[in-house]
Structures are given as C-alpha cells and as structure tokens.
C-alpha positions as a Markdown table, in Angstrom:
| # | Residue | x | y | z |
|---|---|---|---|---|
| 1 | Unk | 6.9 | 7.8 | -6.1 |
| 2 | Unk | 7.3 | 10.3 | -9.4 |
| 3 | Unk | 9.1 | 7.1 | -11.6 |
| 4 | Unk | 6.7 | 5.1 | -10.5 |
| 5 | Unk | 3.4 | 6.8 | -11.2 |
| 6 | Unk | 4.9 | 7.6 | -14.0 |
| 7 | Unk | 5.4 | 4.0 | -15.3 |
| 8 | Unk | 1.8 | 3.8 | -13.9 |
| 9 | Unk | 0.3 | 6.3 | -16.0 |
| 10 | Unk | 1.6 | 5.1 | -19.5 |
| 11 | Unk | 0.5 | 1.7 | -19.3 |
| 12 | Unk | -2.6 | 3.1 | -18.2 |
| 13 | Unk | -3.4 | 1.9 | -14.7 |
| 14 | Unk | -3.3 | 5.4 | -13.1 |
| 15 | Unk | -3.5 | 8.2 | -15.3 |
| 16 | Unk | -2.2 | 12.0 | -14.0 |
| 17 | Unk | -4.0 | 14.8 | -14.1 |
| 18 | Unk | -3.1 | 18.3 | -13.3 |
| 19 | Unk | -5.0 | 20.1 | -9.5 |
| 20 | Unk | -5.8 | 23.3 | -10.2 |
| 21 | Unk | -3.1 | 24.7 | -8.3 |
| 22 | Unk | -1.5 | 25.9 | -11.7 |
| 23 | Unk | 1.8 | 27.6 | -9.8 |
| 24 | Unk | 2.8 | 24.0 | -8.4 |
| 25 | Unk | 3.4 | 21.7 | -11.3 |
| 26 | Unk | 4.3 | 19.5 | -8.5 |
| 27 | Unk | 0.6 | 18.9 | -7.4 |
| 28 | Unk | -1.9 | 16.2 | -9.4 |
| 29 | Unk | -4.7 | 14.0 | -8.9 |
| 30 | Unk | -4.2 | 10.2 | -9.6 |
| 31 | Unk | -7.2 | 7.7 | -9.4 |
| 32 | Unk | -7.1 | 3.9 | -11.1 |
| 33 | Unk | -8.8 | 3.2 | -13.9 |
| 34 | Unk | -10.4 | -0.2 | -14.1 |
| 35 | Unk | -7.8 | -1.9 | -15.4 |
| 36 | Unk | -5.7 | -0.7 | -12.7 |
| 37 | Unk | -8.1 | -1.8 | -9.7 |
| 38 | Unk | -8.1 | -5.4 | -12.1 |
| 39 | Unk | -4.8 | -5.7 | -11.4 |
| 40 | Unk | -4.8 | -4.5 | -8.1 |
| 41 | Unk | -7.6 | -7.0 | -7.2 |
| 42 | Unk | -5.4 | -10.0 | -8.5 |
| 43 | Unk | -1.8 | -9.2 | -6.9 |
| 44 | Unk | -4.0 | -8.6 | -3.3 |
| 45 | Unk | -5.2 | -12.2 | -4.3 |
| 46 | Unk | -1.2 | -14.1 | -5.0 |
| 47 | Unk | -0.5 | -12.0 | -1.9 |
| 48 | Unk | -2.8 | -13.2 | 0.6 |
| 49 | Unk | -2.8 | -16.8 | -1.2 |
| 50 | Unk | 1.5 | -16.9 | -0.9 |
| 51 | Unk | 0.5 | -15.8 | 3.4 |
| 52 | Unk | -1.7 | -18.3 | 3.4 |
| 53 | Unk | 0.5 | -21.4 | 1.9 |
| 54 | Unk | 3.9 | -19.3 | 4.1 |
| 55 | Unk | 1.6 | -19.1 | 7.4 |
| 56 | Unk | 0.5 | -22.6 | 7.0 |
| 57 | Unk | 0.7 | -24.8 | 10.1 |
| 58 | Unk | 1.4 | -21.4 | 12.6 |
| 59 | Unk | -0.5 | -20.5 | 15.2 |
| 60 | Unk | -1.9 | -17.1 | 15.3 |
| 61 | Unk | 0.3 | -16.2 | 18.7 |
| 62 | Unk | 2.7 | -17.5 | 16.6 |
| 63 | Unk | 2.2 | -15.5 | 13.6 |
| 64 | Unk | 1.7 | -12.4 | 15.7 |
| 65 | Unk | 4.8 | -13.0 | 18.1 |
| 66 | Unk | 6.8 | -11.0 | 15.7 |
| 67 | Unk | 5.0 | -8.5 | 15.4 |
| 68 | Unk | 4.8 | -7.0 | 18.4 |
| 69 | Unk | 7.6 | -5.1 | 19.0 |
| 70 | Unk | 7.3 | -3.4 | 16.0 |
| 71 | Unk | 3.5 | -2.7 | 16.9 |
| 72 | Unk | 4.7 | -1.1 | 20.5 |
| 73 | Unk | 7.4 | 1.0 | 18.6 |
| 74 | Unk | 5.3 | 2.6 | 16.3 |
| 75 | Unk | 2.3 | 2.8 | 19.6 |
| 76 | Unk | 5.5 | 4.2 | 22.3 |
| 77 | Unk | 5.6 | 7.8 | 21.0 |
| 78 | Unk | 1.7 | 9.0 | 20.9 |
| 79 | Unk | 1.4 | 6.8 | 24.3 |
| 80 | Unk | 0.6 | 9.9 | 27.5 |
| 81 | Unk | 3.1 | 8.9 | 30.3 |
| 82 | Unk | 0.8 | 10.3 | 32.8 |
C-alpha cells in the first residue's frame, strides 16, 4: 500500500501529508487532488462500460447467481444462531 500511495503522490493524484501524531511516521493523511478525482471518474466509467459489454445478454438472475455463495460466506459469521 505504501508503494502504491508513493506512486500516486509522485503523480500528483493523492498527496500525502503528515498527521498530528509526530511519534509515528506511519500515520499520514491522504486526499485525492482534482486531477486524481477526474482520473477516477474516467476509470470508473471505463470499468462500467466494460462490465456492460461483458454482461450483455445475461439476465439479472444469471449475473447474481455466482455471487450468492461468496455473499453468504461473508454474511454467515455475523448471523446470530439463536
């Protein structure tokens, strides 16, 4: 994660600033720049377009079916057996 953030910082997309905790250099604050937000919007748009193309012709049930087992795996530990 640190390397990824360093690259984004160098690219001017997500600058890092030191947090108030001077005793721990691992703590820092990040926030996207306007350029970073614009690129994020373009990336999301491309991802959604690709998904739409790949899933063309599938019904909602067909799309949802493979996702059901992982969703249940995540939900099961939080369920109360009582």
